[in-house]
N, C-alpha and C positions, 0 to 999 in steps of 0.2 A: 103666602110664600112658603111657609113651613110645610104646607101640604105638598107643594111642588118638590121640596127637598126630600120629604119622606118618600114620595113616589119615585124620585130619582134614585134614592138609596135602595128602595125595594127592587127597582129595575136592575141596579148594579148587583145586588145580592142574588137575584135570579140568574143574571148573566154569569156570575162567579160560580154558582152551583152548577149551571149548565157546562161551564168550562171544566169544572172538576169532574163532572160525570163524563164529559167527552175525553178528558185526559185519562181517566181510569179505563175507559173503553179502548182508547188508543194503546195504552200500555199493555193491556191483555192481548190485543191484536199483535203488538210488537213482540211480546213474549212467545206467542205461538209461531210467529214468523222466524224468530231468532233461535228457536229450539233446534231445528235442523242445523243451523250454523254452529251452534255450540257443540253438537255431536260431531260435526265435521272437524271443528277445531280440536276437540278432544282426540279424535282419531288421528289427526295430524300430529298432535303433541305426543301421543303414545307411540306413533311411528318414529318420530324424532328421538324419543327417549330410548327406543329399542336400538336405533342406529348409534346413538351415543354410547349406550351400554356395550354394544358389539365393538365399537371402536376402542373403548376403554379396555375391554377384555383383550382385544388384539394387541394393543399397546403394552399392556401388562405382560402378556405372553412373550412378546418380542423383547421386552426388558429382561425377563427371566432368562430367555435364551441367550441374550447378549451377555448377561452376567455369567452364565455357564460357559459360554465360549471364551470369555475373558479368563475365567478360572482355569479352564483347560489350557489356554495359551500360556498362562503364568506357570502352570505346572510343567508344561512342555519346555518352556524357556529355562526353568530351573534344572530340569533333567538334562537338557542339552549342555548347559553350563557345567553341571556336575560331571558329565561324560567327558567334556573337553578338558576340564581340570584334571580328572583322573588319568586321562590319556597322557597328559604332560607329566604327571607325577609318577606313573608306573615305571618308566625307565630308571628313575632314581632309586625306587624301591628294589628293582631288579639288581642294580649295581650294589646296593647295600647287602642284599642276600648273597650274591656271588662273592663279595669280599668277605663276609662273615663265614661263609662255607670254606674259604681257603686261607684262613688266618693261621700263621705259624704258632706253635705252642708257646714260644717265649713271649709273644705279644699278647696272648690271651689274658695274662695276669696284669697287664698295665691298666691303669685307671682310665687313660684316654680312650682305650678300646671299649671300655664299659660305657663311656660317653657316646661313642659312635653307635653302640647298640641301643642306647636310649633315643638317639635321633631316629634310628630305624624304627623303633617302636612307636614314636610319635607320628612318623609318616604313615605307618600302618593304621594308627588310630584315626588319622585324618581320612584315610580311605574308607575305613569302617563307618565313620560319621556320614560319609556320602552314600552309604548303603551299597558300597561296592563289595561284591563277593567273589571269592576265588571259584573258578570252574573246576570241579573235580574231574580228574582225568585218569590217573593210574588205576587200572582194574575196571574201568568203565567200558562199556561198549562204545566203539567209535561213533561219534555223532558229528557230521559235517557242520551242523549249526553251531557247535561249541568247540570243535577240535579242528586243527589243520594238520594233516598227516605229512610228515617229512619223508619218511621211508617205511617200508615194510620189513620186518625182521622175523626170522624163524625162531621160535622159542617153544621148547617142549612144555607140556603141562598147561599151556595157555591156549584157549580157543582162538580161532582166527577172527580178526575184527576187534579184538580187545586191546586197549591202550596198555603198553608195557613200560613206556618211558615218557617222561615229560621234559622237554627241552626248555620250554618257556611257559610260565604259568599264565593261564587265561583268566580274564575277569569279566564280570557282567554286573549290570544294575537291573534288578528285576529280570525281565525277559530279554533285555537289550544287551547284546554282547559288545563289550568295549574292545576286547582283544581276545581272539580265540587262542586256545592252548596249542602250542606247537608240540606235536607228539610223534612217537614211533609206535606203530601198530603191529600186532602179531599177524604173521601171514598164515 
């Protein structure tokens, strides 16, 4: 009986060795068969990676453009608000200037008049903080972008087309005219 067990064990060992040999042969055959599959998978993965990179780069560019548009919009809103505020404030500044130009001598010495001048200076400071600038007119060549001519007037020693009087001061912020200067131009 022990011989039969030994023979049976030897047969199992041979069978196991054959199975191992068969497995190794099958594995090598599977590797050869799967090699093109791996190359295809790699190609697909690389293609997807390229698509994802392209999509990411596009999204990043869109985000940067959106941020720039938002910043430009914010600046534009600030400028429009500054222009609107300045337009509302300019008539008060004009009134203070006209009043201070026509003050009687006896009032100039009063302290309350000095207080009014301080208010006028504060208003002018507010306008300056908004980057509002006066438009130079007198002695300048008439420019319809900055000046609005009320009349033409003959004046000796002045070339035609030069501003000789300013009726109302004009203002601008940068290149944007808030209010053109009302002027009289030499004929």
